[in-house]
ChimeraX commands (.cxc) that place a marker at each C-alpha (Angstrom):
marker #1 position 28.38,20.57,4.45 radius 0.5
marker #1 position 25.54,22.94,3.63 radius 0.5
marker #1 position 22.16,21.27,4.18 radius 0.5
marker #1 position 20.74,22.37,0.83 radius 0.5
marker #1 position 23.83,21.28,-1.07 radius 0.5
marker #1 position 23.66,17.90,0.65 radius 0.5
marker #1 position 20.00,17.43,-0.34 radius 0.5
marker #1 position 20.80,18.47,-3.91 radius 0.5
marker #1 position 23.67,15.97,-4.11 radius 0.5
marker #1 position 21.49,13.19,-2.67 radius 0.5
marker #1 position 18.82,13.90,-5.27 radius 0.5
marker #1 position 21.47,13.97,-8.01 radius 0.5
marker #1 position 22.87,10.61,-6.84 radius 0.5
marker #1 position 19.44,8.99,-6.82 radius 0.5
marker #1 position 18.80,10.50,-10.26 radius 0.5
marker #1 position 22.07,8.96,-11.45 radius 0.5
marker #1 position 20.84,5.54,-10.28 radius 0.5
marker #1 position 17.64,6.06,-12.24 radius 0.5
marker #1 position 19.59,7.13,-15.33 radius 0.5
marker #1 position 21.82,4.05,-15.15 radius 0.5
marker #1 position 18.68,1.92,-15.07 radius 0.5
marker #1 position 16.95,3.90,-17.83 radius 0.5
marker #1 position 19.86,3.75,-20.28 radius 0.5
marker #1 position 21.11,0.27,-19.36 radius 0.5
marker #1 position 20.04,-1.25,-22.68 radius 0.5
marker #1 position 22.09,1.32,-24.60 radius 0.5
marker #1 position 25.12,1.33,-22.31 radius 0.5
marker #1 position 25.65,-2.32,-21.36 radius 0.5
marker #1 position 25.83,-5.63,-23.17 radius 0.5
marker #1 position 23.30,-7.98,-21.57 radius 0.5
marker #1 position 21.49,-10.49,-23.80 radius 0.5
marker #1 position 19.84,-11.96,-20.71 radius 0.5
marker #1 position 17.52,-8.95,-20.45 radius 0.5
marker #1 position 15.49,-10.01,-23.48 radius 0.5
marker #1 position 15.88,-13.66,-22.55 radius 0.5
marker #1 position 14.28,-13.19,-19.13 radius 0.5
marker #1 position 11.64,-10.81,-20.51 radius 0.5
marker #1 position 10.37,-13.38,-22.98 radius 0.5
marker #1 position 9.19,-16.92,-22.42 radius 0.5
marker #1 position 12.54,-18.17,-21.17 radius 0.5
marker #1 position 11.17,-21.42,-19.79 radius 0.5
marker #1 position 10.51,-22.66,-23.32 radius 0.5
marker #1 position 13.31,-21.01,-25.28 radius 0.5
marker #1 position 16.99,-21.75,-25.56 radius 0.5
marker #1 position 19.65,-19.60,-23.97 radius 0.5
marker #1 position 20.90,-17.03,-26.50 radius 0.5
marker #1 position 24.50,-17.01,-27.66 radius 0.5
marker #1 position 26.43,-15.11,-25.03 radius 0.5
marker #1 position 29.92,-13.69,-25.08 radius 0.5
marker #1 position 30.63,-14.58,-21.46 radius 0.5
marker #1 position 33.66,-12.34,-20.92 radius 0.5
marker #1 position 31.96,-9.37,-22.52 radius 0.5
marker #1 position 28.93,-9.96,-20.31 radius 0.5
marker #1 position 31.07,-10.26,-17.17 radius 0.5
marker #1 position 32.99,-7.10,-18.06 radius 0.5
marker #1 position 29.75,-5.19,-18.58 radius 0.5
marker #1 position 28.29,-6.55,-15.35 radius 0.5
marker #1 position 31.43,-5.42,-13.53 radius 0.5
marker #1 position 31.19,-1.99,-15.13 radius 0.5
marker #1 position 27.53,-1.60,-14.22 radius 0.5
marker #1 position 28.13,-2.90,-10.70 radius 0.5
marker #1 position 31.03,-0.45,-10.31 radius 0.5
marker #1 position 28.86,2.48,-11.35 radius 0.5
marker #1 position 26.09,1.47,-8.95 radius 0.5
marker #1 position 28.63,0.80,-6.19 radius 0.5
marker #1 position 30.22,4.23,-6.66 radius 0.5
marker #1 position 26.85,5.93,-6.40 radius 0.5
marker #1 position 26.02,3.78,-3.37 radius 0.5
marker #1 position 29.27,4.85,-1.68 radius 0.5
marker #1 position 28.49,8.48,-2.48 radius 0.5
marker #1 position 25.02,8.16,-0.96 radius 0.5
marker #1 position 26.33,6.45,2.18 radius 0.5
marker #1 position 28.84,9.26,2.58 radius 0.5
marker #1 position 26.22,11.97,2.00 radius 0.5
marker #1 position 23.78,10.46,4.47 radius 0.5
marker #1 position 26.18,9.61,7.30 radius 0.5
marker #1 position 29.60,11.25,6.65 radius 0.5
marker #1 position 31.42,8.48,8.53 radius 0.5
marker #1 position 34.55,6.84,7.16 radius 0.5
marker #1 position 33.78,3.60,9.00 radius 0.5
marker #1 position 30.45,3.25,7.21 radius 0.5
marker #1 position 32.15,4.00,3.90 radius 0.5
marker #1 position 34.91,1.43,4.47 radius 0.5
marker #1 position 32.41,-1.24,5.53 radius 0.5
marker #1 position 30.23,-0.52,2.50 radius 0.5
marker #1 position 33.19,-0.72,0.11 radius 0.5
marker #1 position 34.35,-4.00,1.64 radius 0.5
marker #1 position 30.80,-5.39,1.56 radius 0.5
marker #1 position 30.25,-4.41,-2.08 radius 0.5
marker #1 position 33.55,-5.89,-3.26 radius 0.5
marker #1 position 32.95,-9.09,-1.34 radius 0.5
marker #1 position 29.37,-9.34,-2.56 radius 0.5
marker #1 position 30.43,-8.99,-6.19 radius 0.5
marker #1 position 33.03,-11.73,-5.84 radius 0.5
marker #1 position 30.59,-14.02,-4.03 radius 0.5
marker #1 position 27.86,-13.42,-6.62 radius 0.5
marker #1 position 29.85,-13.47,-9.85 radius 0.5
marker #1 position 31.54,-16.83,-9.28 radius 0.5
marker #1 position 28.32,-18.89,-9.11 radius 0.5
marker #1 position 26.80,-16.77,-11.87 radius 0.5
marker #1 position 29.68,-17.65,-14.22 radius 0.5
marker #1 position 29.39,-21.30,-13.24 radius 0.5
marker #1 position 25.64,-21.31,-13.91 radius 0.5
marker #1 position 26.13,-19.45,-17.18 radius 0.5
marker #1 position 28.74,-21.93,-18.40 radius 0.5
marker #1 position 26.33,-24.78,-17.55 radius 0.5
marker #1 position 23.57,-22.95,-19.46 radius 0.5
marker #1 position 21.29,-22.77,-16.40 radius 0.5
marker #1 position 20.86,-26.55,-16.22 radius 0.5
marker #1 position 19.95,-26.37,-12.53 radius 0.5
marker #1 position 17.14,-23.90,-13.15 radius 0.5
marker #1 position 16.49,-20.29,-14.02 radius 0.5
marker #1 position 15.58,-18.63,-10.74 radius 0.5
marker #1 position 19.00,-18.66,-9.10 radius 0.5
marker #1 position 20.86,-17.02,-12.03 radius 0.5
marker #1 position 17.96,-14.60,-12.50 radius 0.5
marker #1 position 18.21,-13.35,-8.91 radius 0.5
marker #1 position 22.00,-13.39,-8.78 radius 0.5
marker #1 position 21.99,-11.20,-11.90 radius 0.5
marker #1 position 19.45,-8.90,-10.26 radius 0.5
marker #1 position 21.70,-8.38,-7.26 radius 0.5
marker #1 position 24.61,-7.60,-9.58 radius 0.5
marker #1 position 22.87,-5.15,-11.92 radius 0.5
marker #1 position 20.65,-3.29,-9.44 radius 0.5
marker #1 position 21.77,-1.34,-6.36 radius 0.5
marker #1 position 19.81,-3.56,-3.98 radius 0.5
marker #1 position 22.55,-3.48,-1.36 radius 0.5
marker #1 position 21.88,0.24,-0.94 radius 0.5
marker #1 position 18.36,-0.65,0.21 radius 0.5
marker #1 position 19.89,-2.96,2.81 radius 0.5
marker #1 position 22.76,-0.78,3.99 radius 0.5
marker #1 position 20.97,2.57,4.34 radius 0.5
marker #1 position 18.46,1.36,6.94 radius 0.5
marker #1 position 21.13,-0.73,8.68 radius 0.5
marker #1 position 23.46,2.24,9.09 radius 0.5
marker #1 position 20.58,4.48,10.11 radius 0.5
marker #1 position 19.59,1.98,12.79 radius 0.5
marker #1 position 23.23,1.80,13.91 radius 0.5
marker #1 position 23.36,5.58,14.11 radius 0.5
marker #1 position 20.17,5.67,16.21 radius 0.5
marker #1 position 21.52,3.11,18.66 radius 0.5
marker #1 position 24.69,5.09,19.41 radius 0.5
marker link #1:1,2 radius 0.2
marker link #1:2,3 radius 0.2
marker link #1:3,4 radius 0.2
marker link #1:4,5 radius 0.2
marker link #1:5,6 radius 0.2
marker link #1:6,7 radius 0.2
marker link #1:7,8 radius 0.2
marker link #1:8,9 radius 0.2
marker link #1:9,10 radius 0.2
marker link #1:10,11 radius 0.2
marker link #1:11,12 radius 0.2
marker link #1:12,13 radius 0.2
marker link #1:13,14 radius 0.2
marker link #1:14,15 radius 0.2
marker link #1:15,16 radius 0.2
marker link #1:16,17 radius 0.2
marker link #1:17,18 radius 0.2
marker link #1:18,19 radius 0.2
marker link #1:19,20 radius 0.2
marker link #1:20,21 radius 0.2
marker link #1:21,22 radius 0.2
marker link #1:22,23 radius 0.2
marker link #1:23,24 radius 0.2
marker link #1:24,25 radius 0.2
marker link #1:25,26 radius 0.2
marker link #1:26,27 radius 0.2
marker link #1:27,28 radius 0.2
marker link #1:28,29 radius 0.2
marker link #1:29,30 radius 0.2
marker link #1:30,31 radius 0.2
marker link #1:31,32 radius 0.2
marker link #1:32,33 radius 0.2
marker link #1:33,34 radius 0.2
marker link #1:34,35 radius 0.2
marker link #1:35,36 radius 0.2
marker link #1:36,37 radius 0.2
marker link #1:37,38 radius 0.2
marker link #1:38,39 radius 0.2
marker link #1:39,40 radius 0.2
marker link #1:40,41 radius 0.2
marker link #1:41,42 radius 0.2
marker link #1:42,43 radius 0.2
marker link #1:43,44 radius 0.2
marker link #1:44,45 radius 0.2
marker link #1:45,46 radius 0.2
marker link #1:46,47 radius 0.2
marker link #1:47,48 radius 0.2
marker link #1:48,49 radius 0.2
marker link #1:49,50 radius 0.2
marker link #1:50,51 radius 0.2
marker link #1:51,52 radius 0.2
marker link #1:52,53 radius 0.2
marker link #1:53,54 radius 0.2
marker link #1:54,55 radius 0.2
marker link #1:55,56 radius 0.2
marker link #1:56,57 radius 0.2
marker link #1:57,58 radius 0.2
marker link #1:58,59 radius 0.2
marker link #1:59,60 radius 0.2
marker link #1:60,61 radius 0.2
marker link #1:61,62 radius 0.2
marker link #1:62,63 radius 0.2
marker link #1:63,64 radius 0.2
marker link #1:64,65 radius 0.2
marker link #1:65,66 radius 0.2
marker link #1:66,67 radius 0.2
marker link #1:67,68 radius 0.2
marker link #1:68,69 radius 0.2
marker link #1:69,70 radius 0.2
marker link #1:70,71 radius 0.2
marker link #1:71,72 radius 0.2
marker link #1:72,73 radius 0.2
marker link #1:73,74 radius 0.2
marker link #1:74,75 radius 0.2
marker link #1:75,76 radius 0.2
marker link #1:76,77 radius 0.2
marker link #1:77,78 radius 0.2
marker link #1:78,79 radius 0.2
marker link #1:79,80 radius 0.2
marker link #1:80,81 radius 0.2
marker link #1:81,82 radius 0.2
marker link #1:82,83 radius 0.2
marker link #1:83,84 radius 0.2
marker link #1:84,85 radius 0.2
marker link #1:85,86 radius 0.2
marker link #1:86,87 radius 0.2
marker link #1:87,88 radius 0.2
marker link #1:88,89 radius 0.2
marker link #1:89,90 radius 0.2
marker link #1:90,91 radius 0.2
marker link #1:91,92 radius 0.2
marker link #1:92,93 radius 0.2
marker link #1:93,94 radius 0.2
marker link #1:94,95 radius 0.2
marker link #1:95,96 radius 0.2
marker link #1:96,97 radius 0.2
marker link #1:97,98 radius 0.2
marker link #1:98,99 radius 0.2
marker link #1:99,100 radius 0.2
marker link #1:100,101 radius 0.2
marker link #1:101,102 radius 0.2
marker link #1:102,103 radius 0.2
marker link #1:103,104 radius 0.2
marker link #1:104,105 radius 0.2
marker link #1:105,106 radius 0.2
marker link #1:106,107 radius 0.2
marker link #1:107,108 radius 0.2
marker link #1:108,109 radius 0.2
marker link #1:109,110 radius 0.2
marker link #1:110,111 radius 0.2
marker link #1:111,112 radius 0.2
marker link #1:112,113 radius 0.2
marker link #1:113,114 radius 0.2
marker link #1:114,115 radius 0.2
marker link #1:115,116 radius 0.2
marker link #1:116,117 radius 0.2
marker link #1:117,118 radius 0.2
marker link #1:118,119 radius 0.2
marker link #1:119,120 radius 0.2
marker link #1:120,121 radius 0.2
marker link #1:121,122 radius 0.2
marker link #1:122,123 radius 0.2
marker link #1:123,124 radius 0.2
marker link #1:124,125 radius 0.2
marker link #1:125,126 radius 0.2
marker link #1:126,127 radius 0.2
marker link #1:127,128 radius 0.2
marker link #1:128,129 radius 0.2
marker link #1:129,130 radius 0.2
marker link #1:130,131 radius 0.2
marker link #1:131,132 radius 0.2
marker link #1:132,133 radius 0.2
marker link #1:133,134 radius 0.2
marker link #1:134,135 radius 0.2
marker link #1:135,136 radius 0.2
marker link #1:136,137 radius 0.2
marker link #1:137,138 radius 0.2
marker link #1:138,139 radius 0.2
marker link #1:139,140 radius 0.2
marker link #1:140,141 radius 0.2
marker link #1:141,142 radius 0.2
view
């Protein structure tokens, strides 16, 4: 692939991540955004349509995961890295969403930090920040 085209596509992918974050309030249903912004320690949990929230979390996670896969491919162009990333992202979503649903159904009785951080891992492309350096280090060692 042409070097300049590759750089342009990488910049476009990172811009897409920024746009997903910038327009998240308009695109996705998430009443927990305002809940965690305000004084959530002293207020009640808002009324939440759990299945609508889970569907929107899945949609947002899928968009971020697709962009993550694109970036991994653009940086390394290795199918093995792409397969491992896809498997990791699918597994991570399943592992994260199950306790999140459980905590949400129990209205965060065990505390607020765990659901707050689980939600963060679901809605933000944090795994990209973990996988890019890991694959780069792997590439350097070979």
